[in-house]
C-alpha positions, 0 to 999 in steps of 0.5 A: 454482480452486486454481491461480487463487487460489494465483496471486492470493494468491501476489502477496504472496510473489512477487518478480517484476518489478513496475511503476514508476508515474506518478500513478494514481487507484487501484491497480485500474481500474474503470469506476465509479472512473475519475475523475481523482481517487479518488471520495470518500464524500459521506455515510457512510464505512466507519467509520460505516456499519453493519457486519455482525458476523463469524460465530463460527468464520469465521476457523477455517473459512476458515483450514482451507479455505485450507489444504485448497485449498493456499493458504498464507495466514495470516489476520490479521483479518476484519471485516464490511462494509456488504454483508450476508454479505460480509467483508473478510479481511486476511493477514500477507503477502498482499493482502486479499480478500472472503469469504462468511459460510460461509468457502467463497468468496473474491473479489477486485475492486472493490466500489462503493457507489452512491446518492451524487453519485459512486460510492464505491470501498469497497475504497479505504475498507477499505484506508485503514483497514488502511493507516493502522494499518499505516503509522503503526505503522512506527517512524520509525527504519525509515524514510528521512525527508526532513523538511518545510522550515519548519513541517510541514503534512503527511506522506506515506509513499512505497513506493520502489525505487532503480531505478524511473524514476518513483521517481527522478523523484519523488526529484529533486523531493523538495526541492520537496515538502519546501519545501511543508511536506510530510514524505516518509517513504520505505519500501522496496519492491524490485520485483525480486530484483535490487534487493533487495541495493541496497535493503538497502545503502541501509537499512544505510548510516550516512547513509540519505538520502545513500545513497538519493540515490546509489542513485537516481542509478544509482550503487553503494552499499556498506554492511556487512550489517545487520538491515534492514526492507526485506522487512518493508516490502515485505510491508506494501505487498503487504498494502495492494495495492501493485503498483508504485512509487512508491506514495504514501499519506497518514498517514490511509492514503489511497492518492494514486497513483504519481508526483505532481508537488509542486504536484499533491501539495500540492493532493491533501493540501489545502495 
């Protein structure tokens, strides 16, 4: 157990080769959520369902058990779910997990709610709450923003890497996206150690927009080293379950998928 969960949670710190993805309905696949678009709640949402109160001392107990198991993960928050005795745990630099009320059991996977016309992925609802808070807290000065043409109608956050094929494809169409009134807010998510210096050069450039475009064309970008948010952005993505790039989120924290053509993106945003 120690080895397995250390491996699972270590996703937050490992800088291995991550994916470069086209449009996907969910970050994790499940038979119950394999529709072309993520299933949405038609009745109660995670905000309105009755959530069980977090037992007193659970944070301390779980943190101690993690340390005993050799899992160096610092708990950020614990909150109740609609499932009795099961709690949603977020960490500073690791993906979220479920925990039992006694702090002795963790599990990762899909939790699906039945009873409505379509199955609802509870994970997506819980993560969207975390994502909205985390993404909207990122200062605009840390993002690379391509503003909407004309009157802004919507905005998306995009975790990106400079050497990802689908990231480059999406960026080639950024003009089509902004033309539809959609603001694109880029966040850094290097998929491997090799791309970290390139991403840092982009974020340290005086003209980040031009630098990002240049880097996505496979050309070198030179910039003096600076304090930059590249790894902070990556850690935020890890906490939200990002496994590859691009990863597109709405300002409400809803995960839309990987590469999505401009027309389809506008539809998913309700434009």
